[in-house]
PDB file of N, H, CA, C and O in Angstrom:
ATOM      1  N   MET A   1       3.166  -4.692  12.074  1.00  0.00           N
ATOM      2  CA  MET A   1       3.643  -4.169  10.821  1.00  0.00           C
ATOM      3  C   MET A   1       3.364  -5.196   9.716  1.00  0.00           C
ATOM      4  O   MET A   1       3.507  -6.402   9.917  1.00  0.00           O
ATOM      5  N   LEU A   2       2.973  -4.702   8.579  1.00  0.00           N
ATOM      6  H   LEU A   2       2.857  -3.722   8.415  1.00  0.00           H
ATOM      7  CA  LEU A   2       2.592  -5.537   7.457  1.00  0.00           C
ATOM      8  C   LEU A   2       3.258  -4.998   6.200  1.00  0.00           C
ATOM      9  O   LEU A   2       3.305  -3.785   5.994  1.00  0.00           O
ATOM     10  N   LYS A   3       3.774  -5.890   5.358  1.00  0.00           N
ATOM     11  H   LYS A   3       3.736  -6.875   5.526  1.00  0.00           H
ATOM     12  CA  LYS A   3       4.374  -5.472   4.091  1.00  0.00           C
ATOM     13  C   LYS A   3       3.559  -6.023   2.938  1.00  0.00           C
ATOM     14  O   LYS A   3       3.149  -7.184   2.929  1.00  0.00           O
ATOM     15  N   LEU A   4       3.337  -5.149   1.963  1.00  0.00           N
ATOM     16  H   LEU A   4       3.670  -4.206   1.970  1.00  0.00           H
ATOM     17  CA  LEU A   4       2.642  -5.534   0.745  1.00  0.00           C
ATOM     18  C   LEU A   4       3.528  -5.217  -0.448  1.00  0.00           C
ATOM     19  O   LEU A   4       4.237  -4.211  -0.458  1.00  0.00           O
ATOM     20  N   LYS A   5       3.482  -6.069  -1.437  1.00  0.00           N
ATOM     21  H   LYS A   5       2.906  -6.887  -1.428  1.00  0.00           H
ATOM     22  CA  LYS A   5       4.159  -5.829  -2.706  1.00  0.00           C
ATOM     23  C   LYS A   5       3.180  -5.098  -3.596  1.00  0.00           C
ATOM     24  O   LYS A   5       2.036  -5.524  -3.750  1.00  0.00           O
ATOM     25  N   VAL A   6       3.624  -3.993  -4.185  1.00  0.00           N
ATOM     26  H   VAL A   6       4.553  -3.646  -4.060  1.00  0.00           H
ATOM     27  CA  VAL A   6       2.772  -3.196  -5.058  1.00  0.00           C
ATOM     28  C   VAL A   6       3.469  -3.070  -6.405  1.00  0.00           C
ATOM     29  O   VAL A   6       4.555  -2.498  -6.494  1.00  0.00           O
ATOM     30  N   ASP A   7       2.856  -3.597  -7.436  1.00  0.00           N
ATOM     31  H   ASP A   7       1.974  -4.062  -7.364  1.00  0.00           H
ATOM     32  CA  ASP A   7       3.427  -3.547  -8.774  1.00  0.00           C
ATOM     33  C   ASP A   7       3.039  -2.254  -9.480  1.00  0.00           C
ATOM     34  O   ASP A   7       2.040  -1.616  -9.149  1.00  0.00           O
ATOM     35  N   GLU A   8       3.856  -1.890 -10.458  1.00  0.00           N
ATOM     36  H   GLU A   8       4.668  -2.408 -10.727  1.00  0.00           H
ATOM     37  CA  GLU A   8       3.594  -0.778 -11.367  1.00  0.00           C
ATOM     38  C   GLU A   8       3.775   0.604 -10.747  1.00  0.00           C
ATOM     39  O   GLU A   8       3.386   1.596 -11.362  1.00  0.00           O
ATOM     40  N   MET A   9       4.353   0.701  -9.549  1.00  0.00           N
ATOM     41  H   MET A   9       4.669  -0.106  -9.050  1.00  0.00           H
ATOM     42  CA  MET A   9       4.702   2.013  -9.000  1.00  0.00           C
ATOM     43  C   MET A   9       6.038   2.420  -9.615  1.00  0.00           C
ATOM     44  O   MET A   9       7.016   1.680  -9.514  1.00  0.00           O
ATOM     45  N   SER A  10       6.086   3.584 -10.248  1.00  0.00           N
ATOM     46  H   SER A  10       5.291   4.185 -10.330  1.00  0.00           H
ATOM     47  CA  SER A  10       7.324   3.971 -10.920  1.00  0.00           C
ATOM     48  C   SER A  10       7.758   5.411 -10.652  1.00  0.00           C
ATOM     49  O   SER A  10       8.810   5.838 -11.130  1.00  0.00           O
ATOM     50  N   CYS A  11       6.963   6.156  -9.899  1.00  0.00           N
ATOM     51  H   CYS A  11       6.109   5.809  -9.511  1.00  0.00           H
ATOM     52  CA  CYS A  11       7.321   7.564  -9.678  1.00  0.00           C
ATOM     53  C   CYS A  11       6.735   8.059  -8.350  1.00  0.00           C
ATOM     54  O   CYS A  11       6.009   7.339  -7.664  1.00  0.00           O
ATOM     55  N   GLY A  12       7.062   9.269  -8.021  1.00  0.00           N
ATOM     56  H   GLY A  12       7.652   9.853  -8.578  1.00  0.00           H
ATOM     57  CA  GLY A  12       6.567   9.877  -6.793  1.00  0.00           C
ATOM     58  C   GLY A  12       5.057  10.010  -6.777  1.00  0.00           C
ATOM     59  O   GLY A  12       4.430   9.862  -5.728  1.00  0.00           O
ATOM     60  N   HIS A  13       4.472  10.286  -7.923  1.00  0.00           N
ATOM     61  H   HIS A  13       4.981  10.405  -8.775  1.00  0.00           H
ATOM     62  CA  HIS A  13       3.020  10.397  -7.994  1.00  0.00           C
ATOM     63  C   HIS A  13       2.372   9.055  -7.669  1.00  0.00           C
ATOM     64  O   HIS A  13       1.374   8.997  -6.951  1.00  0.00           O
ATOM     65  N   CYS A  14       2.944   7.980  -8.200  1.00  0.00           N
ATOM     66  H   CYS A  14       3.755   8.026  -8.783  1.00  0.00           H
ATOM     67  CA  CYS A  14       2.441   6.626  -7.897  1.00  0.00           C
ATOM     68  C   CYS A  14       2.499   6.372  -6.391  1.00  0.00           C
ATOM     69  O   CYS A  14       1.538   5.894  -5.790  1.00  0.00           O
ATOM     70  N   ALA A  15       3.640   6.701  -5.801  1.00  0.00           N
ATOM     71  H   ALA A  15       4.421   7.089  -6.290  1.00  0.00           H
ATOM     72  CA  ALA A  15       3.821   6.480  -4.361  1.00  0.00           C
ATOM     73  C   ALA A  15       2.816   7.288  -3.555  1.00  0.00           C
ATOM     74  O   ALA A  15       2.267   6.793  -2.571  1.00  0.00           O
ATOM     75  N   ALA A  16       2.573   8.523  -3.963  1.00  0.00           N
ATOM     76  H   ALA A  16       3.019   8.925  -4.762  1.00  0.00           H
ATOM     77  CA  ALA A  16       1.614   9.375  -3.254  1.00  0.00           C
ATOM     78  C   ALA A  16       0.200   8.820  -3.380  1.00  0.00           C
ATOM     79  O   ALA A  16      -0.573   8.865  -2.423  1.00  0.00           O
ATOM     80  N   THR A  17      -0.140   8.298  -4.555  1.00  0.00           N
ATOM     81  H   THR A  17       0.488   8.262  -5.332  1.00  0.00           H
ATOM     82  CA  THR A  17      -1.466   7.722  -4.769  1.00  0.00           C
ATOM     83  C   THR A  17      -1.673   6.498  -3.887  1.00  0.00           C
ATOM     84  O   THR A  17      -2.728   6.343  -3.272  1.00  0.00           O
ATOM     85  N   VAL A  18      -0.668   5.627  -3.825  1.00  0.00           N
ATOM     86  H   VAL A  18       0.189   5.753  -4.325  1.00  0.00           H
ATOM     87  CA  VAL A  18      -0.764   4.421  -3.006  1.00  0.00           C
ATOM     88  C   VAL A  18      -0.822   4.796  -1.526  1.00  0.00           C
ATOM     89  O   VAL A  18      -1.601   4.215  -0.770  1.00  0.00           O
ATOM     90  N   THR A  19      -0.012   5.753  -1.114  1.00  0.00           N
ATOM     91  H   THR A  19       0.621   6.225  -1.728  1.00  0.00           H
ATOM     92  CA  THR A  19      -0.023   6.203   0.283  1.00  0.00           C
ATOM     93  C   THR A  19      -1.410   6.700   0.670  1.00  0.00           C
ATOM     94  O   THR A  19      -1.931   6.336   1.725  1.00  0.00           O
ATOM     95  N   LYS A  20      -2.003   7.520  -0.171  1.00  0.00           N
ATOM     96  H   LYS A  20      -1.580   7.816  -1.027  1.00  0.00           H
ATOM     97  CA  LYS A  20      -3.338   8.056   0.113  1.00  0.00           C
ATOM     98  C   LYS A  20      -4.370   6.931   0.201  1.00  0.00           C
ATOM     99  O   LYS A  20      -5.232   6.944   1.080  1.00  0.00           O
ATOM    100  N   ALA A  21      -4.280   5.962  -0.707  1.00  0.00           N
ATOM    101  H   ALA A  21      -3.579   5.951  -1.420  1.00  0.00           H
ATOM    102  CA  ALA A  21      -5.220   4.838  -0.691  1.00  0.00           C
ATOM    103  C   ALA A  21      -5.082   4.028   0.591  1.00  0.00           C
ATOM    104  O   ALA A  21      -6.078   3.667   1.218  1.00  0.00           O
ATOM    105  N   VAL A  22      -3.834   3.744   0.975  1.00  0.00           N
ATOM    106  H   VAL A  22      -3.025   4.037   0.466  1.00  0.00           H
ATOM    107  CA  VAL A  22      -3.583   2.933   2.172  1.00  0.00           C
ATOM    108  C   VAL A  22      -4.026   3.668   3.429  1.00  0.00           C
ATOM    109  O   VAL A  22      -4.660   3.080   4.305  1.00  0.00           O
ATOM    110  N   GLU A  23      -3.696   4.945   3.519  1.00  0.00           N
ATOM    111  H   GLU A  23      -3.181   5.423   2.807  1.00  0.00           H
ATOM    112  CA  GLU A  23      -4.034   5.715   4.712  1.00  0.00           C
ATOM    113  C   GLU A  23      -5.538   5.916   4.866  1.00  0.00           C
ATOM    114  O   GLU A  23      -6.000   6.290   5.944  1.00  0.00           O
ATOM    115  N   GLY A  24      -6.305   5.675   3.813  1.00  0.00           N
ATOM    116  H   GLY A  24      -5.930   5.370   2.938  1.00  0.00           H
ATOM    117  CA  GLY A  24      -7.751   5.771   3.883  1.00  0.00           C
ATOM    118  C   GLY A  24      -8.427   4.528   4.441  1.00  0.00           C
ATOM    119  O   GLY A  24      -9.637   4.519   4.665  1.00  0.00           O
ATOM    120  N   VAL A  25      -7.639   3.474   4.667  1.00  0.00           N
ATOM    121  H   VAL A  25      -6.655   3.482   4.486  1.00  0.00           H
ATOM    122  CA  VAL A  25      -8.195   2.215   5.185  1.00  0.00           C
ATOM    123  C   VAL A  25      -8.231   2.268   6.709  1.00  0.00           C
ATOM    124  O   VAL A  25      -7.252   2.656   7.346  1.00  0.00           O
ATOM    125  N   SER A  26      -9.337   1.885   7.273  1.00  0.00           N
ATOM    126  H   SER A  26     -10.132   1.570   6.755  1.00  0.00           H
ATOM    127  CA  SER A  26      -9.513   1.874   8.725  1.00  0.00           C
ATOM    128  C   SER A  26      -8.447   0.997   9.386  1.00  0.00           C
ATOM    129  O   SER A  26      -8.176  -0.116   8.934  1.00  0.00           O
ATOM    130  N   GLY A  27      -7.854   1.509  10.450  1.00  0.00           N
ATOM    131  H   GLY A  27      -8.075   2.412  10.817  1.00  0.00           H
ATOM    132  CA  GLY A  27      -6.858   0.761  11.208  1.00  0.00           C
ATOM    133  C   GLY A  27      -5.425   1.080  10.830  1.00  0.00           C
ATOM    134  O   GLY A  27      -4.499   0.659  11.523  1.00  0.00           O
ATOM    135  N   VAL A  28      -5.220   1.818   9.741  1.00  0.00           N
ATOM    136  H   VAL A  28      -5.972   2.160   9.177  1.00  0.00           H
ATOM    137  CA  VAL A  28      -3.865   2.181   9.317  1.00  0.00           C
ATOM    138  C   VAL A  28      -3.390   3.377  10.127  1.00  0.00           C
ATOM    139  O   VAL A  28      -4.057   4.410  10.175  1.00  0.00           O
ATOM    140  N   GLU A  29      -2.244   3.230  10.760  1.00  0.00           N
ATOM    141  H   GLU A  29      -1.702   2.390  10.722  1.00  0.00           H
ATOM    142  CA  GLU A  29      -1.637   4.331  11.500  1.00  0.00           C
ATOM    143  C   GLU A  29      -0.616   5.069  10.640  1.00  0.00           C
ATOM    144  O   GLU A  29      -0.493   6.291  10.718  1.00  0.00           O
ATOM    145  N   LYS A  30       0.119   4.309   9.812  1.00  0.00           N
ATOM    146  H   LYS A  30       0.019   3.316   9.749  1.00  0.00           H
ATOM    147  CA  LYS A  30       1.168   4.908   8.993  1.00  0.00           C
ATOM    148  C   LYS A  30       1.455   4.006   7.808  1.00  0.00           C
ATOM    149  O   LYS A  30       1.371   2.783   7.913  1.00  0.00           O
ATOM    150  N   ALA A  31       1.794   4.615   6.682  1.00  0.00           N
ATOM    151  H   ALA A  31       1.862   5.609   6.597  1.00  0.00           H
ATOM    152  CA  ALA A  31       2.183   3.868   5.489  1.00  0.00           C
ATOM    153  C   ALA A  31       3.513   4.409   4.988  1.00  0.00           C
ATOM    154  O   ALA A  31       3.658   5.613   4.773  1.00  0.00           O
ATOM    155  N   ASP A  32       4.478   3.528   4.804  1.00  0.00           N
ATOM    156  H   ASP A  32       4.360   2.550   4.979  1.00  0.00           H
ATOM    157  CA  ASP A  32       5.787   3.901   4.275  1.00  0.00           C
ATOM    158  C   ASP A  32       5.997   3.192   2.944  1.00  0.00           C
ATOM    159  O   ASP A  32       5.894   1.969   2.858  1.00  0.00           O
ATOM    160  N   ILE A  33       6.289   3.966   1.912  1.00  0.00           N
ATOM    161  H   ILE A  33       6.372   4.960   1.982  1.00  0.00           H
ATOM    162  CA  ILE A  33       6.487   3.431   0.573  1.00  0.00           C
ATOM    163  C   ILE A  33       7.979   3.307   0.291  1.00  0.00           C
ATOM    164  O   ILE A  33       8.751   4.231   0.547  1.00  0.00           O
ATOM    165  N   ASP A  34       8.372   2.154  -0.239  1.00  0.00           N
ATOM    166  H   ASP A  34       7.745   1.404  -0.447  1.00  0.00           H
ATOM    167  CA  ASP A  34       9.721   1.968  -0.771  1.00  0.00           C
ATOM    168  C   ASP A  34       9.552   1.808  -2.276  1.00  0.00           C
ATOM    169  O   ASP A  34       9.295   0.710  -2.771  1.00  0.00           O
ATOM    170  N   LEU A  35       9.698   2.906  -2.989  1.00  0.00           N
ATOM    171  H   LEU A  35       9.907   3.798  -2.587  1.00  0.00           H
ATOM    172  CA  LEU A  35       9.441   2.930  -4.423  1.00  0.00           C
ATOM    173  C   LEU A  35      10.400   2.004  -5.169  1.00  0.00           C
ATOM    174  O   LEU A  35       9.994   1.316  -6.106  1.00  0.00           O
ATOM    175  N   ALA A  36      11.657   1.984  -4.763  1.00  0.00           N
ATOM    176  H   ALA A  36      11.986   2.544  -4.003  1.00  0.00           H
ATOM    177  CA  ALA A  36      12.660   1.157  -5.441  1.00  0.00           C
ATOM    178  C   ALA A  36      12.327  -0.331  -5.352  1.00  0.00           C
ATOM    179  O   ALA A  36      12.552  -1.075  -6.307  1.00  0.00           O
ATOM    180  N   LYS A  37      11.800  -0.760  -4.228  1.00  0.00           N
ATOM    181  H   LYS A  37      11.617  -0.155  -3.452  1.00  0.00           H
ATOM    182  CA  LYS A  37      11.449  -2.169  -4.036  1.00  0.00           C
ATOM    183  C   LYS A  37      10.012  -2.481  -4.428  1.00  0.00           C
ATOM    184  O   LYS A  37       9.644  -3.648  -4.564  1.00  0.00           O
ATOM    185  N   GLY A  38       9.199  -1.447  -4.609  1.00  0.00           N
ATOM    186  H   GLY A  38       9.498  -0.499  -4.499  1.00  0.00           H
ATOM    187  CA  GLY A  38       7.790  -1.669  -4.916  1.00  0.00           C
ATOM    188  C   GLY A  38       7.036  -2.244  -3.741  1.00  0.00           C
ATOM    189  O   GLY A  38       6.221  -3.155  -3.889  1.00  0.00           O
ATOM    190  N   GLU A  39       7.321  -1.697  -2.558  1.00  0.00           N
ATOM    191  H   GLU A  39       7.983  -0.958  -2.437  1.00  0.00           H
ATOM    192  CA  GLU A  39       6.706  -2.215  -1.334  1.00  0.00           C
ATOM    193  C   GLU A  39       6.086  -1.092  -0.520  1.00  0.00           C
ATOM    194  O   GLU A  39       6.516   0.060  -0.586  1.00  0.00           O
ATOM    195  N   VAL A  40       5.074  -1.452   0.241  1.00  0.00           N
ATOM    196  H   VAL A  40       4.726  -2.388   0.294  1.00  0.00           H
ATOM    197  CA  VAL A  40       4.507  -0.538   1.227  1.00  0.00           C
ATOM    198  C   VAL A  40       4.514  -1.268   2.566  1.00  0.00           C
ATOM    199  O   VAL A  40       4.100  -2.422   2.666  1.00  0.00           O
ATOM    200  N   THR A  41       4.990  -0.575   3.582  1.00  0.00           N
ATOM    201  H   THR A  41       5.326   0.364   3.501  1.00  0.00           H
ATOM    202  CA  THR A  41       4.982  -1.100   4.946  1.00  0.00           C
ATOM    203  C   THR A  41       3.911  -0.341   5.705  1.00  0.00           C
ATOM    204  O   THR A  41       3.909   0.889   5.749  1.00  0.00           O
ATOM    205  N   VAL A  42       3.000  -1.099   6.301  1.00  0.00           N
ATOM    206  H   VAL A  42       3.001  -2.098   6.265  1.00  0.00           H
ATOM    207  CA  VAL A  42       1.848  -0.508   6.977  1.00  0.00           C
ATOM    208  C   VAL A  42       1.947  -0.771   8.474  1.00  0.00           C
ATOM    209  O   VAL A  42       2.146  -1.906   8.907  1.00  0.00           O
ATOM    210  N   THR A  43       1.806   0.290   9.252  1.00  0.00           N
ATOM    211  H   THR A  43       1.645   1.212   8.900  1.00  0.00           H
ATOM    212  CA  THR A  43       1.766   0.193  10.706  1.00  0.00           C
ATOM    213  C   THR A  43       0.319   0.376  11.139  1.00  0.00           C
ATOM    214  O   THR A  43      -0.391   1.239  10.622  1.00  0.00           O
ATOM    215  N   GLY A  44      -0.105  -0.433  12.080  1.00  0.00           N
ATOM    216  H   GLY A  44       0.471  -1.134  12.500  1.00  0.00           H
ATOM    217  CA  GLY A  44      -1.477  -0.378  12.562  1.00  0.00           C
ATOM    218  C   GLY A  44      -2.078  -1.765  12.545  1.00  0.00           C
ATOM    219  O   GLY A  44      -1.363  -2.766  12.543  1.00  0.00           O
ATOM    220  N   ASN A  45      -3.408  -1.816  12.534  1.00  0.00           N
ATOM    221  H   ASN A  45      -3.989  -1.003  12.536  1.00  0.00           H
ATOM    222  CA  ASN A  45      -4.099  -3.101  12.554  1.00  0.00           C
ATOM    223  C   ASN A  45      -5.235  -3.122  11.526  1.00  0.00           C
ATOM    224  O   ASN A  45      -6.392  -3.352  11.879  1.00  0.00           O
ATOM    225  N   PRO A  46      -4.899  -2.880  10.247  1.00  0.00           N
ATOM    226  CA  PRO A  46      -5.945  -2.875   9.229  1.00  0.00           C
ATOM    227  C   PRO A  46      -6.258  -4.286   8.728  1.00  0.00           C
ATOM    228  O   PRO A  46      -5.504  -5.231   8.964  1.00  0.00           O
ATOM    229  N   ASP A  47      -7.369  -4.399   8.045  1.00  0.00           N
ATOM    230  H   ASP A  47      -7.981  -3.632   7.853  1.00  0.00           H
ATOM    231  CA  ASP A  47      -7.733  -5.643   7.371  1.00  0.00           C
ATOM    232  C   ASP A  47      -6.915  -5.734   6.082  1.00  0.00           C
ATOM    233  O   ASP A  47      -6.938  -4.820   5.257  1.00  0.00           O
ATOM    234  N   VAL A  48      -6.194  -6.841   5.915  1.00  0.00           N
ATOM    235  H   VAL A  48      -6.175  -7.583   6.585  1.00  0.00           H
ATOM    236  CA  VAL A  48      -5.306  -7.005   4.762  1.00  0.00           C
ATOM    237  C   VAL A  48      -6.092  -6.958   3.452  1.00  0.00           C
ATOM    238  O   VAL A  48      -5.660  -6.325   2.488  1.00  0.00           O
ATOM    239  N   ALA A  49      -7.224  -7.616   3.418  1.00  0.00           N
ATOM    240  H   ALA A  49      -7.575  -8.130   4.200  1.00  0.00           H
ATOM    241  CA  ALA A  49      -8.038  -7.620   2.198  1.00  0.00           C
ATOM    242  C   ALA A  49      -8.490  -6.206   1.831  1.00  0.00           C
ATOM    243  O   ALA A  49      -8.541  -5.856   0.652  1.00  0.00           O
ATOM    244  N   ALA A  50      -8.813  -5.404   2.828  1.00  0.00           N
ATOM    245  H   ALA A  50      -8.772  -5.689   3.785  1.00  0.00           H
ATOM    246  CA  ALA A  50      -9.228  -4.017   2.578  1.00  0.00           C
ATOM    247  C   ALA A  50      -8.062  -3.193   2.038  1.00  0.00           C
ATOM    248  O   ALA A  50      -8.248  -2.347   1.163  1.00  0.00           O
ATOM    249  N   LEU A  51      -6.867  -3.438   2.558  1.00  0.00           N
ATOM    250  H   LEU A  51      -6.716  -4.125   3.269  1.00  0.00           H
ATOM    251  CA  LEU A  51      -5.675  -2.746   2.049  1.00  0.00           C
ATOM    252  C   LEU A  51      -5.438  -3.083   0.588  1.00  0.00           C
ATOM    253  O   LEU A  51      -5.254  -2.195  -0.244  1.00  0.00           O
ATOM    254  N   ILE A  52      -5.444  -4.367   0.285  1.00  0.00           N
ATOM    255  H   ILE A  52      -5.594  -5.089   0.961  1.00  0.00           H
ATOM    256  CA  ILE A  52      -5.198  -4.803  -1.082  1.00  0.00           C
ATOM    257  C   ILE A  52      -6.261  -4.247  -2.022  1.00  0.00           C
ATOM    258  O   ILE A  52      -5.944  -3.806  -3.127  1.00  0.00           O
ATOM    259  N   ALA A  53      -7.504  -4.265  -1.594  1.00  0.00           N
ATOM    260  H   ALA A  53      -7.761  -4.622  -0.697  1.00  0.00           H
ATOM    261  CA  ALA A  53      -8.594  -3.728  -2.413  1.00  0.00           C
ATOM    262  C   ALA A  53      -8.413  -2.231  -2.662  1.00  0.00           C
ATOM    263  O   ALA A  53      -8.636  -1.757  -3.775  1.00  0.00           O
ATOM    264  N   ALA A  54      -8.011  -1.490  -1.637  1.00  0.00           N
ATOM    265  H   ALA A  54      -7.829  -1.876  -0.732  1.00  0.00           H
ATOM    266  CA  ALA A  54      -7.811  -0.043  -1.783  1.00  0.00           C
ATOM    267  C   ALA A  54      -6.690   0.264  -2.768  1.00  0.00           C
ATOM    268  O   ALA A  54      -6.808   1.172  -3.590  1.00  0.00           O
ATOM    269  N   ILE A  55      -5.611  -0.492  -2.680  1.00  0.00           N
ATOM    270  H   ILE A  55      -5.515  -1.230  -2.012  1.00  0.00           H
ATOM    271  CA  ILE A  55      -4.480  -0.276  -3.596  1.00  0.00           C
ATOM    272  C   ILE A  55      -4.870  -0.682  -5.011  1.00  0.00           C
ATOM    273  O   ILE A  55      -4.562   0.025  -5.971  1.00  0.00           O
ATOM    274  N   ASP A  56      -5.544  -1.814  -5.140  1.00  0.00           N
ATOM    275  H   ASP A  56      -5.795  -2.388  -4.360  1.00  0.00           H
ATOM    276  CA  ASP A  56      -6.020  -2.251  -6.456  1.00  0.00           C
ATOM    277  C   ASP A  56      -6.963  -1.209  -7.068  1.00  0.00           C
ATOM    278  O   ASP A  56      -6.870  -0.904  -8.257  1.00  0.00           O
ATOM    279  N   ASP A  57      -7.868  -0.667  -6.249  1.00  0.00           N
ATOM    280  H   ASP A  57      -7.943  -0.915  -5.283  1.00  0.00           H
ATOM    281  CA  ASP A  57      -8.814   0.342  -6.731  1.00  0.00           C
ATOM    282  C   ASP A  57      -8.103   1.618  -7.180  1.00  0.00           C
ATOM    283  O   ASP A  57      -8.605   2.352  -8.031  1.00  0.00           O
ATOM    284  N   ALA A  58      -6.926   1.872  -6.596  1.00  0.00           N
ATOM    285  H   ALA A  58      -6.518   1.275  -5.905  1.00  0.00           H
ATOM    286  CA  ALA A  58      -6.140   3.044  -6.992  1.00  0.00           C
ATOM    287  C   ALA A  58      -5.372   2.789  -8.293  1.00  0.00           C
ATOM    288  O   ALA A  58      -4.754   3.700  -8.843  1.00  0.00           O
ATOM    289  N   GLY A  59      -5.416   1.544  -8.780  1.00  0.00           N
ATOM    290  H   GLY A  59      -5.918   0.804  -8.333  1.00  0.00           H
ATOM    291  CA  GLY A  59      -4.802   1.237 -10.070  1.00  0.00           C
ATOM    292  C   GLY A  59      -3.483   0.497 -10.010  1.00  0.00           C
ATOM    293  O   GLY A  59      -2.775   0.401 -11.012  1.00  0.00           O
ATOM    294  N   TYR A  60      -3.147  -0.031  -8.830  1.00  0.00           N
ATOM    295  H   TYR A  60      -3.722   0.047  -8.016  1.00  0.00           H
ATOM    296  CA  TYR A  60      -1.866  -0.717  -8.657  1.00  0.00           C
ATOM    297  C   TYR A  60      -2.103  -2.118  -8.089  1.00  0.00           C
ATOM    298  O   TYR A  60      -2.665  -2.257  -7.003  1.00  0.00           O
ATOM    299  N   PRO A  61      -1.679  -3.149  -8.810  1.00  0.00           N
ATOM    300  CA  PRO A  61      -1.845  -4.509  -8.310  1.00  0.00           C
ATOM    301  C   PRO A  61      -1.036  -4.715  -7.031  1.00  0.00           C
ATOM    302  O   PRO A  61       0.144  -4.370  -6.973  1.00  0.00           O
ATOM    303  N   ALA A  62      -1.667  -5.270  -6.024  1.00  0.00           N
ATOM    304  H   ALA A  62      -2.626  -5.550  -6.071  1.00  0.00           H
ATOM    305  CA  ALA A  62      -1.003  -5.465  -4.716  1.00  0.00           C
ATOM    306  C   ALA A  62      -1.243  -6.876  -4.216  1.00  0.00           C
ATOM    307  O   ALA A  62      -2.240  -7.519  -4.543  1.00  0.00           O
ATOM    308  N   ARG A  63      -0.286  -7.341  -3.406  1.00  0.00           N
ATOM    309  H   ARG A  63       0.525  -6.819  -3.141  1.00  0.00           H
ATOM    310  CA  ARG A  63      -0.423  -8.656  -2.770  1.00  0.00           C
ATOM    311  C   ARG A  63       0.370  -8.667  -1.487  1.00  0.00           C
ATOM    312  O   ARG A  63       1.325  -7.907  -1.322  1.00  0.00           O
ATOM    313  N   GLU A  64      -0.031  -9.530  -0.586  1.00  0.00           N
ATOM    314  H   GLU A  64      -0.807 -10.147  -0.720  1.00  0.00           H
ATOM    315  CA  GLU A  64       0.679  -9.677   0.686  1.00  0.00           C
ATOM    316  C   GLU A  64       1.992 -10.390   0.438  1.00  0.00           C
ATOM    317  O   GLU A  64       2.060 -11.336  -0.347  1.00  0.00           O
ATOM    318  N   MET A  65       3.034  -9.931   1.112  1.00  0.00           N
ATOM    319  H   MET A  65       2.979  -9.162   1.749  1.00  0.00           H
ATOM    320  CA  MET A  65       4.339 -10.567   0.979  1.00  0.00           C
ATOM    321  C   MET A  65       4.444 -11.712   1.982  1.00  0.00           C
ATOM    322  O   MET A  65       3.975 -11.609   3.116  1.00  0.00           O
ATOM    323  N   ALA A  66       5.066 -12.798   1.544  1.00  0.00           N
ATOM    324  H   ALA A  66       5.447 -12.881   0.623  1.00  0.00           H
ATOM    325  CA  ALA A  66       5.218 -13.968   2.402  1.00  0.00           C
ATOM    326  C   ALA A  66       6.271 -13.737   3.481  1.00  0.00           C
ATOM    327  O   ALA A  66       6.527 -14.625   4.294  1.00  0.00           O
TER     328      ALA A  66
END
């Protein structure tokens, strides 16, 4: 399981966009969005850089949480 911080998500549409972007990355089994915290929890074995790039390309700044 991997958690990423995603900035600028403010509504259900944002969450749906990020979910679609994350689920399009190879190795992702499931993506759970916590809109209130601005986080996405990813289940599977994806490449972290590919996840961040996909979310960034969807218009939302993302980074790995420590």
